[in-house]
Residue, then its C-alpha position, 0 to 999 in steps of 0.5 A: m242362372k245355371a239352374n234357370k238355364s237347366r229348367r228352361s232347357f228341360l221344359k224345352n226338350i219336353s215340349f219338343a218331345t211332345a211336339s214330335a209325338l203330336a207331329l206338329s207342323s214346321c210353322e207350329l214348331k217355329s212358334l214353339d221355338k219363339f215361345f222359348q226365346k230368351n230375354f233380349r238382354t241375355l241374347s248374344k250378338k249372334e242370337i240377336d242377328q238371327m232373331i232379327k233376320e227371322l223377324e224381318e222375314d216374318y214381317q215381309t211375308k205378312y205385310g208384303k214389304e221389306f222390313h228393317v229391324s234395328a237392335k242398335p244399343a244406347t249411345d254412351q254419355t246419353l240420357f234422353g229427356y223431353a220438355l213440353d211447353i204448356s203455354r204453347c200447346i194448342g191441343c191440335r193432336r197432330c202429335v197423337y197421329a204422328c206417333v200412331e203412324e211412326n210407331n205402328q199402333s193399331r188402327d182398329p182397335q185404335i191405340h194412342w200412346i199420347q193422350v191430350l187432356q183439355m183443362e180449364k185455365e181457372k182450375g189449373v192442372d186438374f186431372a179429375h175434370s180434364d177432357v180427353h174427348y174434347n172436340p170443338e170446331k177450332v183449337p185452342e178453345e178459349g178459357h182452356f189449355y192442353l196437357p199432352v200425357q205419354c210415358q214419362q220415362c221415369r228415372n225410378p219407374q214403378c212399372t219395371t219393378v213389378c214385372p214378374v218376368k222382367a220383360t220391361w226395363q230402363e235402358p242406359d240412355g233412360i228409355v223404358v222399353v218392353d221385350y214384346n216376345w217376353c211379355i206375358g200380358c199380366r198387366y202388372c206394369m199398367a197397374a203400377c204406372p201412375y200416368g196411364a201410359r201403358h196400353f194392352n193389345w186386347a186384339e190383334p193389332n190392325v195396321p194396314a199394309d199401306k200404312i206400316n212403317t218398315e223402319t223399326h227397332y226391336l224394342g220400339n215400333r216393330p209390329r206387336l202381338k195380341g196380348v202384350v203391353e206397349k208404350c212410348t219409347f221416345c221413338i227409339q228407332r229415330v233417336r238412336e239414329g240422331r233424329y227427333p221423335a215424330c211428335v217433336e217434328v210434327c208439332p206446328v207451334g214448337a211446343r215439344k223439345f227433346g235432347n240429351l240431359l247430359d249435354p250442358e249445351s243442349e236445349i233441354r238443359y237450358i229449359l231446365e235451368n231457365k224456365r218454370v218447370l214441373v213434373l206430373k205427380q212429383e209426390l210419387n218420386t217416380q222422377p220423370k224425365f218428361y218435363y212441362f214448362f212455361g215458355v211465355 
């Protein structure tokens, strides 16, 4: 740790010496300082508070609105889990667009953290012949069922093990997060994820100022950068405040369930103990905390 700190300090000093020699502007110096920001998990409370203050100021300047960026940590004795009733989902995609609005995903180019797959009932769960671009006049379409896929929040996440800079990790409450300021955009995590749940910002994310959600979390829905990977975080900005994820609240048929897996009285525990439950690609041993079940 001492050697790494010395190396970082050395590089930082060299960079600032170069910046002084080139007479860079204050804005450029500020960007350079952010480049050398430490990983979120290594920051002190004082450093986090200062970083949050600067982010809120930057976002207010960019979007013309007052922002709140939370860094609220995980709550003790909490392990979040998700369940989705395949027998109820009607494929309306309301969850997709509620997620986009809540989590400040880019509208152009458009990024969706939730992909809803239409499948044929006769074939069952068949990814090879599923259709993510279905567009009938009405849903559900006869002879089909729907399988929404998003980050599975694995207990054994392969995405975190391949990151060369440790920009992604699993929090104590089970949520797999990304430090966007630390991500180098190598996309190793995308290759390692068997669910296609991670998304790369090839361009500067475009979120209209009148659509921006100003209630954010540092590890969740705050505005992202070009060249970083992003993903579902179970709406970390909501669930750590005791609320449901946006996709759960918007579902018109109640197909989505969410709760604390460590609470024996929670609805999600009841589902796991009393319903026919499956996880995607069980053979890979990623141990998802996102469960699919048949309620009826």
